[in-house]
C-alpha angles and dihedrals in degrees: 000000000000112000094350116152119206109222105173097154090172095051089236093171089060091044091053091050091050092048091052088050090052091050090051088050091055090048093052092045093053091042090054090048091052091056101270093227105074096080092249095133095057093044094051094043089055091048091049094047095045095048092046098043092066093051090048097046093048095032095125095050094043095048095046092047092047090057095042088234124171126216110241130209126230089254090056097045110020094159094053092048093049093050096043093045091051095047096043091048090049089052092046092239134128120270110264125219115264125223137178121210119214100236130106092215103107114241146113139201142181127216142170135111092252143354093278093055097039127133132182122204131193125188121232087244095060092048088053099052104034128075122225094266092052093046088053089054091050094048091049088056093048095047090053090058087063096041091049089050092237091155088064091045091052091047092053091048090049092050092050092047088052091052091051092050094049092046088051090054089050090052091051097048101034103028126222136284136074100263143048090250090056090052092046088055093047090116086077128077098304091047091054091045089049093054092047092048093047099043101036119000103044098051091042092049091049092049094047094049091046090050091048091053090050092051094052089052090052091055089049092051091048092053099039093042090052090052089050093051095032088222117095091163090064091057091045090053091046093050091052092053094042093050092052092044093049090055095046095039105025120187116255111255113241133148088260099048091044091054091052098039094090089058094054123100091241134016105271093203134065114284100186121150119329093007089071088071090066097039115129090214130067117244109286092228090058092050092049092048092053092046091052090050088050090052090052090051092050091051091048091053091050090053102036102023132238092317093068115122112268125224115224109227 
C-alpha cells in the first residue's frame, strides 16, 4: 500500500500466529487422546476445510444475503461512494461494491475473499447516527479487514475450531488410547478426561482461541484503518456512538445476523456479564482508549517530527 505505515504496537500479527499455534496444539492433543492412528485427524481436517472453503469463497454473497442488504448506486449514496473511492484509491486497491442493510441497529462490515471481490455494507442505522467524518473512520476500518485478508484468517480459525470440535466428539464416543484394551478401559481416568474434554473443554477452548484471534484482527483494523484515514479520533467517536446505539437498538438475532456478527465493526448483540468472554470484539472502551493514544502520537509527530516518542497501544 502506497505510503502505508504499519503501527501494530501490540504485535497482533505475532499474537495471531501464536494463537494458531495454540489451536494446533489443542488439535494434536485431542488427536493423540483419540488414539492418533485411526486416521481421524486427516478425516476431520478435510471436513473442516471443505465446510469452511464454501463459506470463505462465497463470503460476500452469503454475508450480504444474510443481512438482506441492497447494493446502492452512486446516485443513491454519493457520500459513501466518495469516501470509499478516496480510501481505496489511497490504498491502491480496487473500488469495492457498496451495500446498505435495512436495519436501524447501527453497524457496518466488509467482506469478500480478496480486494477484487470485496463489498462494504452499512446499516441504515449507522448512516443515521454518524457524521461524514465518523463514517469515513468506520469505512477505513472495514476496508482494512479486506486488505489484511482477515476473511481468510477467520475462515482458517473456523476450520480449525471445527476440527477440534469433531475430534472432541470422537474422543467422547470412541474413547482414547491406541489399542482396544485402552478403549475398553475408557471408564477409568482417561475415559473421564475424554468425556470432559469432548463435552466441555474442547469446544470452549476452540471458541476462546477463535474469539482471541478475532479480537487481535479488530485491533489491527482499528490501527491500520486509522493510518489510512489519518484520523483515529473519528473512529473512536464512531465506536462510542455505535456501542451505545447497538445497546439501545440491538440487532435481531437470526441465523443470518449471528453468522455475520463477527464481521461487524461492533458486536450487534448484548455483551453483558459472562457473554463478554465469548465476544468476537474487544471491549469498546479499550479500543477507544488505544485510538485516542494513537491520535496523541500522530499529533506529536506532526509537531516534533518522526523522532517523537511513540506510545505503544
